[in-house]
C-alpha positions, 0 to 999 in steps of 0.5 A, a space after each residue: 451759398 457759395 458759387 461753384 467754380 464753374 460759374 466764374 470759369 469764363 470771367 476775366 481776371 481782375 488785373 486784365 479787367 482793370 487794364 481794359 477799363 483804364 484803357 477805355 477811360 483814357 480813350 474816352 477822355 481823349 475823344 471828349 477833349 477832341 470833341 470839346 475843342 480844348 487842345 490836349 497840349 500845345 503843338 507849337 513851342 513859343 520859340 517856333 512861332 513867328 517873331 510877332 507872335 513870340 513877342 505877343 506871348 512875351 508882352 502878355 506873359 502877366 495877363 494871359 491865363 495858362 489855358 489861353 496860352 495853351 490854346 494859342 500855342 495849339 493853333 496851327 496857322 498865323 491867321 488863327 493866331 491873329 484872330 486869337 490876339 484880337 479876341 484876347 484884347 477885345 475881352 480885356 478892353 473894358 478892364 484895362 485902364 490904358 486901352 481907350 474904347 474901340 482901340 482893340 
């Protein structure tokens, strides 16, 4: 049995439906990224950072993971960056041989 032309009279064209679905998926993805606390992209360029924070990124370039670097650059305030640096070294204190216990 074939469908009569009247049944699909109000159906959305496939191209338009695909665009609408893609737009909804993009919106949902962006909303989930915001809610999860994961920055979508770095807000600050390294050269825009204050000298001590720029030096931190230079000093840890071989230690910092790409995700951590993005998180650091997405921070808006110096006190947030200072807290990040403290957590960064605390997380590595047990595994880095040149850091005595409690030196972070």
